[in-house]
C-alpha positions in Angstrom: -20.7 -9.0 2.1 -18.7 -10.2 5.1 -18.0 -13.8 6.0 -16.4 -12.8 9.4 -17.2 -9.8 11.5 -15.7 -9.2 14.9 -16.6 -6.4 17.3 -14.5 -5.8 20.5 -13.8 -9.6 20.7 -12.1 -10.2 24.1 -10.8 -13.2 26.0 -9.7 -13.0 29.6 -8.2 -15.6 31.9 -8.5 -14.1 35.3 -6.6 -10.8 35.2 -4.7 -11.8 32.0 -6.2 -10.4 28.7 -5.3 -12.8 25.9 -7.3 -11.0 23.3 -8.1 -7.4 23.8 -11.2 -5.8 22.1 -10.3 -7.1 18.6 -12.4 -5.8 15.7 -12.0 -6.6 12.0 -14.0 -7.8 9.0 -13.3 -10.4 6.3 -15.0 -10.2 3.0 -16.7 -13.2 1.4 -14.1 -15.1 -0.7 -11.2 -13.3 0.8 -7.9 -14.9 2.1 -7.2 -12.9 5.3 -4.0 -13.3 7.2 -3.5 -12.9 11.0 0.1 -12.4 11.9 1.7 -12.2 15.3 4.3 -13.8 17.6 3.6 -16.7 20.0 1.2 -15.6 22.7 -0.1 -12.6 20.7 -3.7 -14.0 20.6 -3.9 -15.6 17.2 -5.0 -19.0 18.3 -7.2 -17.7 21.0 -9.0 -15.6 18.5 -9.6 -18.5 16.2 -10.8 -20.6 19.1 -13.4 -18.0 19.9 -14.4 -17.7 16.2 -14.8 -21.5 15.9 -16.8 -21.9 19.1 -14.0 -23.8 20.9 -13.9 -21.2 23.7 -16.5 -18.5 24.6 -15.5 -14.8 24.4 -15.4 -12.9 27.7 -16.7 -9.8 25.9 -17.6 -8.7 22.4 -19.3 -10.5 19.5 -18.4 -12.2 16.2 -20.7 -13.1 13.2 -19.5 -16.0 11.1 -21.3 -16.8 7.9 -24.2 -14.7 9.2 -24.5 -16.4 12.6 -23.5 -15.2 16.1 -20.9 -17.2 17.9 -22.8 -16.4 21.1 -26.4 -17.1 20.0 -25.9 -19.7 17.3 -22.7 -21.6 17.9 -24.0 -24.8 16.4 -25.0 -23.0 13.2 -21.5 -21.5 13.1 -19.8 -24.8 13.5 -21.8 -26.4 10.7 -20.6 -23.7 8.2 -16.9 -23.7 9.0 -13.9 -25.9 8.4 -10.7 -26.2 10.4 -7.1 -27.0 9.5 -4.7 -27.1 12.5 -0.9 -26.9 12.8 -1.2 -30.3 14.5 -1.8 -33.5 12.6 -5.5 -34.5 12.9 -5.3 -37.8 10.9 -5.5 -41.3 12.4 -2.5 -43.0 10.8 -4.0 -46.5 11.5 -7.0 -45.7 9.4 -7.3 -45.3 5.6 -8.0 -42.0 4.0 -11.6 -43.1 3.4 -12.1 -44.1 7.0 -10.7 -40.7 8.2 -13.2 -39.0 6.0 -16.0 -41.1 7.3 -15.2 -40.2 10.9 -15.1 -36.5 9.9 -18.5 -36.9 8.2 -20.0 -38.4 11.4 -18.4 -35.7 13.6 -19.7 -32.9 11.4 -23.1 -34.4 10.7 -22.6 -34.7 6.9 -25.1 -37.1 5.4 -24.6 -38.7 2.0 -20.9 -37.8 2.4 -19.5 -40.5 0.1 -20.1 -38.6 -3.2 -18.6 -35.4 -1.7 -15.6 -37.3 -0.4 -15.0 -39.0 -3.7 -15.1 -35.7 -5.5 -12.6 -34.1 -3.1 -10.2 -37.0 -3.3 -10.4 -36.9 -7.1 -9.9 -33.1 -7.0 -6.7 -33.4 -5.0 -5.4 -36.3 -7.0 -5.4 -38.9 -4.2 -8.5 -40.9 -5.0 -6.5 -44.0 -5.9 -5.0 -44.0 -2.4 -8.4 -43.8 -0.7 -8.0 -47.3 0.9 -4.4 -46.8 1.9 -3.5 -46.2 5.6 -2.6 -42.6 6.0 0.4 -43.5 8.0 2.0 -44.4 4.7 1.1 -41.1 3.1 3.7 -38.5 2.2 3.5 -35.2 3.9 2.0 -33.6 0.8 -0.7 -36.3 0.6 -1.5 -35.9 4.3 -2.0 -32.2 3.8 -4.3 -32.8 0.8 -6.4 -35.2 2.9 -6.6 -32.7 5.8 -7.9 -30.1 3.4 -10.4 -32.6 2.0 -11.7 -33.2 5.5 -12.0 -29.5 6.1 -14.0 -29.1 2.9 -16.3 -32.2 3.5 -19.1 -30.2 5.0 -19.1 -27.6 2.3 -18.0 -24.8 4.6 -18.3 -21.1 3.9 -15.3 -20.3 6.0 -12.1 -22.3 6.7 -9.8 -21.4 9.5 -6.2 -22.4 9.1 -4.1 -22.1 12.2 -0.4 -22.2 11.0 -1.1 -24.9 8.5 2.5 -25.0 7.1 4.5 -24.8 10.3 7.3 -27.4 10.3 6.9 -28.2 6.6 9.9 -28.3 4.2 10.1 -25.6 1.5 8.6 -27.8 -1.3 5.7 -29.1 0.8 5.0 -25.6 2.0 4.8 -24.4 -1.7 2.4 -27.3 -2.4 0.2 -26.1 0.5 0.2 -22.6 -0.8 -1.1 -23.8 -4.1 -3.8 -25.8 -2.4 -4.9 -22.8 -0.4 -5.2 -20.7 -3.6 -7.0 -23.4 -5.5 -9.7 -24.1 -2.9 -10.2 -20.4 -2.4 -10.8 -20.0 -6.1 -12.6 -23.3 -7.0 -14.7 -23.7 -3.9 -15.3 -20.0 -3.3 -14.4 -20.4 0.4 -13.3 -17.6 2.7 -10.0 -18.4 4.5 -8.7 -17.0 7.7 -5.0 -17.9 7.9 -2.6 -17.5 10.9 1.0 -17.9 10.1 4.5 -17.1 11.4 5.8 -16.8 7.9 5.8 -13.3 6.5 6.4 -14.4 2.9 3.4 -16.8 3.2 1.1 -13.9 4.2 2.5 -11.7 1.5 2.0 -14.3 -1.2 -1.5 -15.6 -0.2 -3.4 -12.8 1.6 -5.4 -10.0 0.1 -5.4 -8.3 3.6 -3.5 -8.8 6.8 -4.0 -8.0 10.4 -1.0 -7.9 12.7 -1.8 -8.8 16.3 0.5 -8.2 19.3 -0.2 -8.6 23.0 -3.8 -9.3 22.2 -4.4 -6.1 20.1 -4.7 -5.5 16.4 -1.9 -3.0 15.8 -2.1 -2.8 12.0 -4.6 -3.8 9.3 -4.5 -3.5 5.5 -3.3 -5.1 2.3 0.4 -6.2 2.2 1.1 -3.2 -0.1 -0.6 -0.7 2.2 1.2 -2.1 5.3 4.6 -1.9 3.5 3.9 1.7 2.3 2.7 2.8 5.8 5.1 1.0 8.1 7.9 -0.1 5.8 11.3 1.3 5.0 14.7 -0.3 4.9 16.2 -1.8 8.1 20.0 -1.9 8.7 20.7 -4.7 11.2 24.1 -4.7 12.9 25.1 -7.7 14.9 27.4 -6.7 17.7 30.5 -8.5 18.9 30.3 -10.2 22.3 30.9 -7.7 25.0 30.5 -4.7 22.8 29.1 -1.7 24.7 27.8 0.9 22.3 25.8 4.0 22.8 23.9 4.5 19.5 22.9 8.1 19.1 21.0 7.5 15.9 17.3 8.2 15.3 15.1 5.2 15.0 17.8 2.9 16.4 16.6 -0.1 18.5 19.1 -2.2 20.5 18.1 -5.7 21.6 19.5 -9.3 21.7 23.0 -8.1 20.7 21.8 -6.4 17.6 21.2 -2.8 16.5 18.3 -2.2 14.1 17.9 1.2 12.4 15.0 2.2 10.2 16.1 4.3 7.2 14.6 5.4 3.9 17.6 4.1 1.9 20.0 1.7 3.5 22.7 2.0 0.9 23.1 5.8 1.4 23.0 5.5 5.2 25.2 2.5 5.8 28.5 4.2 6.3 27.1 6.8 8.7 25.7 3.9 10.8 29.0 2.0 10.8 30.8 5.2 11.9 28.3 5.8 14.7 28.6 2.3 16.1 32.3 1.8 15.5 33.6 -0.9 13.1 35.5 -2.6 15.9 32.1 -3.4 17.6 30.5 -4.9 14.5 30.4 -8.7 13.9 28.0 -8.6 11.0 25.8 -6.4 8.9 22.4 -7.3 7.2 20.2 -5.0 5.2 16.4 -5.8 5.0 14.7 -4.0 2.2 11.0 -3.0 2.7 8.9 -6.1 3.3 6.4 -7.5 5.8 9.4 -8.4 7.9 10.4 -4.8 8.2 6.8 -3.8 8.8 6.7 -6.2 11.8 10.1 -5.0 13.1 9.0 -1.4 12.8 5.8 -2.0 14.7 7.1 -4.3 17.4 10.8 -3.7 17.6 11.8 -7.3 16.7 11.1 -10.2 14.5 8.4 -12.8 15.3 11.0 -15.3 16.5 12.5 -12.8 19.0 9.2 -11.9 20.7 9.4 -12.9 24.3 6.9 -15.7 25.2 7.2 -18.1 28.0 4.7 -20.9 27.2 4.9 -22.7 30.6 4.2 -19.4 32.4 1.4 -18.6 30.1 -0.5 -21.9 30.4 0.2 -22.0 34.2 -1.5 -18.6 34.5 -4.5 -19.8 32.5 -4.9 -22.9 34.7 -4.8 -20.8 37.8 -7.4 -18.4 36.4 -9.8 -21.3 35.7 -9.7 -22.7 39.2 
């Protein structure tokens, strides 16, 4: 049984295609990861699935309801956790939950809210202003708010971006716990490959609006993995790399090989040691999968936010 089904889901802004005929399915109770660089279409996809923006083409079924025909039913069955802070710091935790209950139409919400605050260990702070909460407590309250309407699906749009390592680990544990204890399906977008590898049973990689790979982390690493030798070139170095699978960009040479240790000396000789500033070996991981599929890391993907949003504004006129 599927909690999420998309079929040729597409979003256009004028001539620009932000999401291009995306199709995938998420099983009930699954944690599904959607990876991609800025501007790849992750957030736009989630906005369509949650009814925040209508699709240009295609369809999606969420918890058994069409986002086109039954958007209100869809919204009543989903939760949302954003990368941006959604709490009102001037209000208490209890008051933030009350506002969430009113917005989502949850009646008799107090018993549910009490249970959630107790579950996350912050019930004793219910009457404290959230502006005085630690980052970890804030995240627990945000998750409580997302669970208040007993959703079947929770969408998490980069929920750990900007968090320190310890708080991120806390959030990972929260995601696992609510998936297990509340039997909720989770669609997670993230920039962190290790996060997707740790949490997700399956992953879709989206780039330039298209799904370019889909499978379990192990399947993706077996299909698209391999070791990556990364050579950082000295400033002004002009090299002509005649090696198979070599990609030169941003002052670096990346070469996919089956075994980095056995190939390293051949690579150094081909580039010339005088041209080399540094050497890094990436063993097979989701990072190497992404590099092999797109030619660069997520951080290096070219995305001009101002140009992108200016183009959307023009298309809407």
